[in-house]
PARO-39084 format. One record per residue (C-alpha): residue in three letters; x, y, z. Coordinates in steps of 0.02 Angstrom, whole numbers, plus 32768, in hexadecimal, padded with zeros to 4 digits. Layout:
ALAXYZ...
//
This chain:
MET6D76EE011558LYS6DA7ED9A15EFASP6D75ECE51603THR6D27ED0816ADTYR6CB3ED87165DLEU6C7CED0815DATRP6C57EC85165ELYS6BFAED0416C8VAL6B86ED2C1637VAL6B6BEC73160FILE6B43EC4D16C6ARG6AC5ECDB16C7GLY6A74EC861632LEU6A6EEBDE168ALEU6A20EC321723LEU699BEC8616B6ARG69D8ED3416E0CYS69F5EDCE1675PRO6A9BEDB6161AARG6AC1EE701628CYS6AAFEE8E16E4GLY6A90EDE0172DARG6A07EE2117A1GLY6967EE26173ELYS68FFED8A1725LEU68D3ED541675TYR6830ECF61692LYS678FED2516E8GLY673FEC7C16C9VAL676FEBD0168CTYR6785EC0915D7LYS6753ECC215E0MET67E6ED3815D7TYR67F5EDEC160EASP6810EE6A1583ARG68A3EEBE15DACYS6910EEAE1674SER68BFEEF31711HIS6969EF2D1752CYS69CAEF7616BEGLY693FEF8A163CTRP6998EF2315B5VAL691BEEE91530PHE6921EE2C1521GLU68DEEE141470ARG6959EE7C140CGLU6903EE701361GLU6882EE0E12FFGLY68BDED5B12EATYR6935ED6C137DTRP6905ECC413CATHR693BEC611331GLY69E5EC4E1384ALA698FEC07141FILE693DEB8313B1GLY69EAEB531372VAL6A2FEB491424ASN699CEADC1458LEU69B1EA6A13C1VAL6A6CEA5113DCVAL6A58EA2B1496THR69C8E9B31474GLU6A2BE95613EFLEU6AC7E94A145CILE6A68E90714F3ALA6A02E88C148CALA6A9EE84F142FALA6AFDE83A14D3ILE6A73E7CA1513VAL6A37E76D1477ILE6ADDE749141FPRO6B26E6E414B0LEU6A83E68314BBALA6A88E65F1401ALA6B3EE629140EARG6B08E5A8148FGLN6A8DE55E1412THR69F3E59D146EPRO6954E5671413PRO6915E5ED139ALEU686AE5F713EBLEU68BAE6211492LEU692BE6A3143ETYR6895E6F613EDGLY6830E6EB148DPHE68BBE74214EAGLY6902E7B61464LEU6863E802141DPRO681DE84014C3LEU68C9E88B14E7MET68BFE8EE1445VAL6818E938147DLEU683AE9541536ILE68E9E99E1530PRO68BAEA3614C5LEU6823EA591534LEU6888EA4B15D4PHE691DEAAD158FTYR68B6EB361538ARG68CFEBBE15BDHIS6989EB9B15CCALA69A1EB99150FLYS6957EC481501SER69BEEC831594LEU6A5FEC371551TRP6A3EEC8314A6MET6A2DED2F14F7SER6AD1ED111552ILE6B2AECDF14B1ASP6AE3ED781459PHE6B17EDE914E9ILE6BC9EDA414E2LEU6BCFEDC91428HIS6B75EE721434PRO6B90EEB814E4THR6B40EF591522GLU6B76EFC215B5LEU6B0DEFDC1650ARG6ACCF08C1664
//
């Protein structure tokens, strides 16, 4: 598989588009997802428990962002109360804000690992 193909699929995920065709939208509301792509018909939820991978993606991204912000503050001897006041809301807000992209990126990762051809 070519690197450009991999990046194309990942970019589709970041843009909340179908990883298979890149044209269909994934969401019809803030958190409500379509069942399948309106353009190519690809079913988004492949099996029961499919979104467990998306939870993992969301967790890893949340931890990386929070660590990138909180660790430098802690290294500068920031008072603990300020660290908690800043770090704890981050741990709640980031997963909520990144939820749609985590599901979309998980679908892109799964599509890279298990590609299907367009009809």
